[in-house]
N, C-alpha and C positions, 0 to 999 in steps of 0.2 A: 503493499502499498506507500501511497505519496501523498502529498498535499504541498501543494504549489508552496516555496518558497516564502512572501509572508504574508501566508496562514500556516506559517508552521511556526510562531512565532508565538502564538496563540494559546491564549492558557485551556489545562481540559474542564468543559463547563462552559466554555465562553459564545460555545456555538447557540444564536439565538436563528431559532428555526426551525422546519422542520429536518428529522434526520433521517431514510431509509435504508435498509441491509436491502440487495438485490440476494435471494437466494435458491438454490435448484437440493438438489443431493450428493455435490459433491462441496467432498471437506471444505476447497476452497471459498466456499459458503458460513462451514462454520466460521472459518479465520480469517471473514472479510466483519462478522460481528466481534468474534474479540476483540478484536484493531478498530473498532468503532466504541463502541463500550470504555477503551482502555485511553484509548488517545476521542473522542467526540463528543462522550457523555458525562456526568454524572448519575452520580443512586437517587432513584422517584424521577426521573426523566422518560422520556416515550421514545418508543426506534419504532418507526414502520419496519415489517417485513415483508418483501415484497415477492410471487416468486406468480411468476409464468406458463400456463399451465400450456401446451401445444398440441396438448390431443383430445378432441369433441368426448364431453365423459354424456356419458348415460342417462344417471339422472344429478339431482343436485343434491340427494342421499352420497352418490358413488364420489363426488364431489368432497366432498367434506368431507367423510372418513381418509381422503387421502390425503386434501389437506392435513387433520389432525396430525398423522401420523407422520408427515413429513416433515408438518412445527411446531413437535415433539423437543426432536434437541434443541431448538432454537429455544426453548420458550426456558429450559432446563437452564442454558449460557445464561439465556436474563434474570430469571430467577433470579441467583444464586448469586447475582452483583447487584442486584436491586434495581432492574431498570424494567421500566413494564417494556409493553411489546402489543403491539396493533396490526390486527395479520391483513393483508390483501391478498385476496387471490385474483388473479385475473387471465383472461381466457382469447389468447391470441397464436397466429399460426409462423407471426413474427417478434417475435423474442424484444430485439434492441425497441423495435416504436415501438412495441406494446410499455415498455418501461418511460421513455421519452414519452409519449405520449400521459401517461401518469403522471409522472414525477413532474412536466411545464401545467397539468390543468390543475392539479395540485400544492401547488407552489413551493415544493419542497427544494431544502436548502444544500440539503448533504445526498448523493449519493456512492451508497457504494457497493463495489464490486470486486469480491475475489474472482480468483484464476484457480484454474490446476497446477498442480505443483509441476506437473512434466511439461508441463506450456510453456513455465518462464524458463525451467531448463535447458531449453533447446534453442 
């Protein structure tokens, strides 16, 4: 994870506005959430957990069940650090477009995304 040079001196918790983390099933998403909690949030603040589902769902119950399963480890991380979390599940075949659209429409100040470790090493 990196921050722009003029933001690097910003103290933890000095972030105004909404902070979101894009999540999926890879470990990079968990690392992104941990980084966000460590660098941008203080206890009691809220983070938006955004997941984009690319598969059309058969029913709302099925989507809810899959979301709970996916989000459980992220909720544990937030709870252990006394961070509130708000779950956002989007359905779209174009993940970047869905993320950008949601972040823009909801005036998010920070969007943190993880990357698979292998992708960074090559």
